[in-house]
KEKE-3310 file (N, C-alpha, C; in steps of 0.2 Angstrom, whole numbers, plus 5000, padded with zeros to 4 digits):
npx = (5292:5307:5320:5331:5342:5342:5335:5320:5305:5290:5274:5265:5256:5239:5223:5212:5199:5196:5198:5188:5177:5162:5148:5143:5155:5163:5157:5158:5172:5174:5167:5175:5187:5183:5179:5192:5199:5191:5193:5207:5207:5200:5209:5220:5214:5213:5224:5235:5243:5257:5270:5279:5289:5304:5303:5289:5291:5301:5294:5284:5292:5298:5286:5283:5295:5293:5281:5285:5294:5286:5277:5285:5290:5278:5274:5284:5283:5270:5270:5262:5252:5250:5236:5223:5212:5205:5202:5208:5208:5216:5229:5242:5251:5256:5264:5278:5290:5302:5296:5284:5288:5288:5277:5261:5252:5259:5257:5246:5251:5260:5252:5246:5257:5261:5250:5249:5261:5259:5249:5256:5259:5248:5237:5222:5204:5197:5208:5211:5199:5198:5210:5207:5195:5201:5209:5199:5193:5204:5207:5196:5196:5208:5205:5194:5201:5210:5201:5197:5210:5213:5204:5209:5222:5230:5240:5240:5235:5246:5256:5250:5253:5267:5270:5267:5252:5251:5261:5277:5280:5270:5257)
npy = (4365:4373:4369:4378:4372:4367:4356:4347:4350:4346:4354:4369:4369:4362:4369:4366:4369:4367:4354:4345:4332:4329:4319:4312:4313:4305:4293:4291:4290:4278:4269:4270:4265:4252:4247:4247:4237:4226:4224:4222:4210:4201:4201:4195:4182:4177:4170:4174:4184:4186:4190:4180:4181:4190:4204:4207:4204:4214:4226:4224:4224:4237:4244:4239:4244:4258:4259:4256:4266:4278:4275:4275:4288:4296:4291:4296:4309:4313:4308:4297:4282:4276:4280:4273:4278:4291:4302:4316:4319:4322:4322:4332:4340:4345:4334:4335:4329:4316:4303:4310:4322:4322:4314:4315:4305:4292:4280:4275:4274:4264:4253:4251:4248:4236:4227:4229:4224:4210:4209:4210:4198:4190:4191:4193:4194:4195:4199:4211:4218:4218:4226:4238:4242:4243:4254:4264:4265:4269:4281:4288:4289:4296:4308:4312:4313:4323:4334:4336:4338:4350:4359:4358:4361:4376:4378:4367:4368:4375:4365:4355:4360:4358:4345:4327:4318:4303:4296:4302:4314:4309:4308)
npz = (5441:5445:5457:5468:5466:5453:5450:5445:5453:5463:5458:5463:5478:5481:5484:5497:5495:5481:5480:5482:5476:5467:5471:5460:5451:5459:5457:5443:5443:5450:5442:5430:5434:5438:5425:5419:5427:5425:5411:5411:5419:5410:5400:5406:5409:5396:5394:5387:5392:5395:5385:5373:5363:5360:5355:5360:5374:5377:5375:5385:5396:5396:5398:5412:5418:5417:5424:5437:5439:5438:5449:5460:5460:5461:5474:5482:5480:5484:5497:5501:5499:5482:5472:5462:5457:5446:5453:5460:5474:5489:5483:5485:5478:5462:5452:5443:5439:5436:5426:5424:5419:5405:5402:5405:5410:5414:5420:5414:5401:5403:5406:5393:5386:5392:5390:5376:5372:5373:5364:5352:5348:5349:5339:5337:5334:5346:5354:5349:5351:5365:5367:5361:5368:5381:5378:5375:5388:5396:5389:5392:5406:5408:5402:5410:5422:5419:5418:5431:5437:5431:5438:5451:5451:5448:5439:5430:5417:5410:5412:5404:5391:5391:5391:5386:5383:5383:5375:5372:5359:5351:5356)
capx = (5296:5314:5322:5337:5348:5341:5331:5313:5301:5282:5271:5262:5251:5232:5219:5207:5192:5196:5200:5182:5173:5155:5146:5143:5161:5166:5154:5161:5179:5174:5165:5181:5192:5180:5180:5199:5201:5187:5196:5213:5205:5198:5215:5224:5210:5214:5230:5240:5245:5264:5273:5284:5294:5308:5300:5284:5294:5304:5288:5281:5298:5298:5280:5284:5300:5290:5276:5289:5297:5281:5274:5290:5290:5272:5273:5289:5281:5264:5271:5256:5251:5248:5229:5222:5207:5207:5200:5214:5207:5222:5235:5244:5255:5256:5270:5280:5297:5303:5292:5279:5291:5287:5271:5256:5249:5264:5254:5241:5256:5263:5247:5245:5263:5261:5245:5251:5267:5257:5245:5260:5259:5241:5233:5215:5198:5196:5213:5210:5193:5201:5215:5203:5191:5205:5211:5194:5192:5210:5207:5190:5199:5213:5201:5190:5206:5213:5197:5198:5216:5213:5200:5212:5229:5230:5246:5239:5235:5253:5259:5248:5256:5274:5270:5262:5247:5253:5267:5281:5280:5265:5250)
capy = (4371:4372:4371:4382:4368:4366:4350:4348:4348:4346:4360:4372:4365:4363:4371:4361:4371:4365:4347:4340:4330:4328:4312:4310:4312:4299:4287:4290:4288:4271:4265:4269:4260:4245:4245:4246:4231:4221:4223:4219:4203:4197:4200:4189:4176:4174:4166:4177:4190:4187:4189:4175:4183:4195:4211:4208:4205:4220:4231:4223:4226:4244:4246:4238:4249:4265:4259:4256:4273:4282:4273:4277:4296:4298:4290:4300:4316:4314:4305:4293:4277:4278:4279:4271:4282:4297:4307:4319:4321:4319:4324:4338:4344:4343:4331:4336:4327:4309:4302:4315:4328:4321:4310:4316:4298:4286:4273:4272:4272:4257:4248:4250:4244:4229:4224:4229:4219:4203:4209:4210:4191:4187:4195:4190:4199:4196:4203:4218:4221:4220:4232:4244:4243:4246:4261:4268:4266:4273:4288:4291:4290:4301:4314:4314:4315:4330:4339:4337:4341:4358:4362:4357:4364:4381:4378:4361:4370:4376:4358:4351:4363:4356:4337:4323:4314:4296:4294:4308:4316:4306:4310)
capz = (5444:5446:5464:5468:5464:5446:5449:5445:5459:5462:5457:5468:5482:5479:5489:5499:5492:5474:5479:5483:5470:5468:5472:5453:5449:5462:5454:5437:5444:5452:5436:5425:5437:5437:5418:5418:5430:5421:5405:5412:5421:5404:5396:5410:5408:5389:5394:5383:5396:5395:5378:5372:5359:5362:5354:5365:5380:5377:5376:5391:5401:5396:5402:5419:5421:5417:5429:5443:5440:5440:5455:5465:5460:5464:5481:5486:5479:5488:5503:5503:5494:5476:5471:5455:5455:5443:5457:5463:5481:5493:5480:5488:5474:5455:5451:5436:5438:5434:5420:5423:5416:5398:5401:5411:5413:5413:5422:5408:5396:5405:5405:5386:5384:5394:5386:5369:5371:5372:5358:5346:5345:5350:5334:5335:5334:5353:5357:5346:5354:5372:5367:5359:5374:5386:5376:5376:5395:5398:5387:5395:5412:5408:5400:5416:5427:5417:5419:5438:5439:5429:5443:5457:5451:5444:5434:5426:5410:5408:5412:5398:5386:5391:5391:5382:5387:5384:5372:5369:5352:5347:5359)
cpx = (5303:5316:5328:5343:5347:5337:5324:5309:5294:5280:5268:5257:5244:5228:5214:5200:5191:5197:5194:5179:5166:5153:5146:5150:5165:5163:5157:5168:5179:5172:5171:5186:5190:5181:5187:5201:5197:5191:5203:5212:5204:5205:5220:5220:5211:5220:5236:5243:5253:5266:5278:5290:5298:5305:5294:5286:5297:5299:5285:5286:5298:5292:5280:5289:5297:5285:5280:5292:5292:5278:5279:5290:5284:5271:5278:5286:5275:5264:5265:5256:5248:5240:5228:5216:5209:5205:5206:5214:5213:5228:5237:5248:5255:5263:5272:5288:5297:5299:5287:5282:5289:5280:5266:5253:5254:5261:5249:5246:5258:5258:5246:5251:5263:5256:5247:5257:5264:5252:5249:5260:5252:5237:5227:5210:5197:5202:5213:5204:5195:5205:5211:5199:5195:5207:5206:5193:5198:5209:5201:5192:5203:5210:5197:5195:5209:5208:5197:5204:5216:5209:5205:5219:5229:5235:5245:5239:5241:5256:5257:5251:5264:5275:5266:5258:5250:5260:5271:5281:5275:5258:5251)
cpy = (4368:4374:4376:4378:4365:4359:4352:4346:4348:4353:4363:4368:4367:4366:4366:4362:4368:4357:4342:4338:4329:4321:4309:4308:4306:4293:4286:4287:4280:4267:4265:4265:4253:4243:4243:4239:4225:4219:4219:4211:4199:4196:4195:4183:4173:4169:4168:4183:4191:4185:4184:4176:4189:4202:4212:4209:4211:4226:4230:4225:4233:4247:4245:4243:4256:4265:4260:4263:4278:4281:4276:4285:4299:4297:4295:4307:4318:4312:4301:4287:4279:4276:4277:4275:4288:4303:4310:4321:4318:4321:4331:4343:4341:4340:4332:4334:4319:4308:4307:4322:4328:4318:4312:4310:4292:4280:4270:4270:4265:4252:4246:4247:4237:4225:4224:4225:4212:4203:4209:4203:4188:4192:4192:4195:4200:4200:4210:4222:4223:4226:4238:4246:4246:4253:4266:4270:4270:4280:4292:4293:4296:4308:4317:4317:4322:4335:4341:4340:4349:4362:4363:4361:4370:4381:4371:4363:4371:4369:4354:4354:4360:4349:4334:4319:4307:4294:4300:4308:4312:4308:4311)
cpz = (5445:5453:5463:5465:5457:5445:5449:5451:5458:5462:5463:5472:5480:5485:5491:5496:5485:5474:5480:5476:5472:5469:5465:5450:5452:5459:5447:5438:5446:5446:5431:5428:5437:5430:5417:5421:5427:5415:5406:5415:5415:5400:5399:5408:5401:5389:5390:5386:5395:5387:5378:5367:5362:5361:5359:5372:5382:5379:5383:5397:5401:5400:5410:5422:5422:5423:5436:5444:5442:5447:5461:5465:5463:5472:5485:5486:5484:5495:5506:5497:5488:5475:5463:5453:5451:5447:5461:5470:5484:5490:5482:5483:5467:5453:5444:5435:5437:5427:5418:5420:5408:5397:5407:5414:5411:5415:5417:5402:5397:5404:5397:5383:5386:5390:5378:5367:5369:5365:5352:5343:5345:5345:5332:5336:5342:5356:5355:5350:5361:5372:5366:5365:5379:5384:5377:5383:5398:5396:5390:5402:5413:5406:5406:5421:5425:5419:5427:5440:5437:5435:5450:5457:5446:5438:5429:5418:5406:5407:5406:5392:5385:5391:5387:5386:5389:5381:5369:5362:5348:5350:5367)
residu = (MET:ARG:SER:PRO:HIS:GLY:SER:THR:THR:ALA:GLY:PRO:ARG:ALA:SER:ASP:ALA:SER:SER:ALA:VAL:THR:PRO:ARG:GLU:SER:GLN:VAL:ALA:ARG:ALA:LEU:VAL:GLY:GLY:GLN:PHE:LEU:LEU:LEU:GLY:LEU:TRP:VAL:ALA:THR:GLY:HIS:ALA:LEU:ALA:THR:SER:TRP:PRO:GLY:GLN:ALA:VAL:GLN:ALA:LEU:GLY:CYS:LEU:LEU:ALA:GLY:TRP:ALA:PHE:ALA:VAL:MET:ILE:LEU:ALA:GLN:ARG:ARG:LEU:PHE:ARG:ILE:SER:PRO:ASP:PRO:THR:GLY:HIS:THR:ALA:LEU:VAL:ARG:HIS:GLY:PRO:TYR:ARG:TRP:ILE:ARG:HIS:PRO:MET:TYR:THR:SER:ILE:LEU:LEU:VAL:VAL:GLY:GLY:SER:MET:MET:GLU:TRP:ARG:THR:ALA:THR:GLY:LEU:VAL:LEU:LEU:ALA:SER:LEU:GLY:VAL:VAL:LEU:TRP:SER:LYS:LEU:ASP:PHE:GLU:GLU:ARG:LEU:LEU:LEU:GLN:LYS:PHE:PRO:ASP:TYR:ALA:ASP:TYR:ARG:GLN:GLN:SER:TRP:ARG:LEU:PHE:PRO:MET:LEU:TYR)
# end
């Protein structure tokens, strides 16, 4: 939404009635976060987490900058600590500014950039399996999260038509 001053602001407030998730949805959310952290832990354990070439380092730096920007925007918009769970309980407004203007899931994009930056040089079957598995978990997590956001925020369907899931002009 545009403020009277022309800047983009958070969307309409969500109602409390639509913000509750079922116990099953809560379990799915925890499982997806657990899978994400398991795969990230395995990636770090490989010893190849940091890129050593400038292209890999540039991709990782871009991922870190995007994560920092998204983190700051979300904290300021929600006035609370950032949550890792795909469960939108506690989110008071749909954030549509900062990186969220173009990308609905910039934190997932940043994870893929940081991991992908190291995978640019570590081209092994293990690395490919880890990156593909992380991609599947993140895709599942964002798909699950989008279903919940559609329930919680009436204008989320419109926002989906105006933004990209992960990578502008690609997906």
